N, C-alpha and C positions, 0 to 999 in steps of 0.2 A: 847423486843428489845435487840439486842446485839451490841457489838462494831465492829462486823465483817461486811465487805463489799465485794461485788463482783464487780470487775472493769473490764469493757469491753474495749478492744483496738483492732483495726484491723490493719493489716500489709499487705504490698504488696507482700512479699515473705516469704517462709518457713524459709530461713536463717535469715531474719530480725526478724521474730517471735521468733525463737529459741534464738537468741542473746539477745533479750529483756527479754524473759521469764527466761533464765538462769541468766542474770544479776540481776533480781529482787529477785530470790530465793537465789542466792549466797550472796547477800548483806542483806539477811533477811528482805527485804522489803515486800515480799510475802511468804506465807507458801507453796503455790502451784500455778502453772500456767498450765492450759490446753491449748493445741494448737490444734484447730479444723481444719479439712481439709478445702480446699477452699470453701468459701461461695460466692454467687453472690450478690453484693451490688448495690442498685439503690439509687442515691442521687443527690441533686442539688448542683452544684459547679460553682461559678462564672457565675450565671444566666442560666446555662444549666443543663439538666438532664443527668447524666452520669451513666454508669454501669461499674463495674469492679470486677474481681475475687479478693478476699481478704482472708487472714488467720485471724481467730478470736482467740484472747487470752481471756481466762476467768481466771482472777487473783483473788486469795483469799488472803485478807489482812485485816487489821483493819483500822478503821476510822483514828486513830492516825498516821498511816503510809501513808495515802492517798497523802498528799502533797509531800512526798519524792518519792512515786511511780510515781506520775504525773511528777515531775521534771526529774526523771531518764528516763522515757519513752520519754519525750520531748528531752532530750540530745541524745538518741540513735535512735530515729525514723527518717526516711527519709522524712516524710511529714512535711510541715510547720504547719499544723493544724491537728495533729493526733486525732483520736477519743480516749478520755479518759473519761469514764463515770463510776461513782460509784453508786451502788445500795445497800441500806442497807439490811442486813440480819435480818429479824425480829425474826426468831427463828431457831433452829437447834439442832442437837444432842449435848448434853453437852460434850460428849467425844470428838467429832470432833472439836467443838468450842474451847475446852481447848487445844487440839493439835495445832490448828491454832494460838492461842495466844502465845503458847510456841515457835513457829517457827519464829515469827517476833520480 
C-alpha cells in the first residue's frame, strides 16, 4: 500500500476541467491531472435517471492532500454535488510514486 490516491472528478465543460486541473497542479495539491475527452454518464439525480456528456479528471495526489483537493474542487466546481472520489493506489513504480510525492 502507498500513500498515493487517484481522485476522479467529472466536469460539465472542458474549460471547467482545465481550470480545476490547472489550479490543483499549480497549488501542488496534485502531481498530475489527466483530462479525458467527453464521456457519457448515466446517473440518478433527484429521483430521475439522467444522462449527460462530462469531462473526466483523473487526479494523482496523496492521501494527505485529499481534503485540500476536495475543498478546492468544491470551491471551483459549478455543481452543488460534484463527484470527488479517491481510490487508493496499492502499488506502483517506485520512481513514479517518488516523483508524485515530490510534486505535492
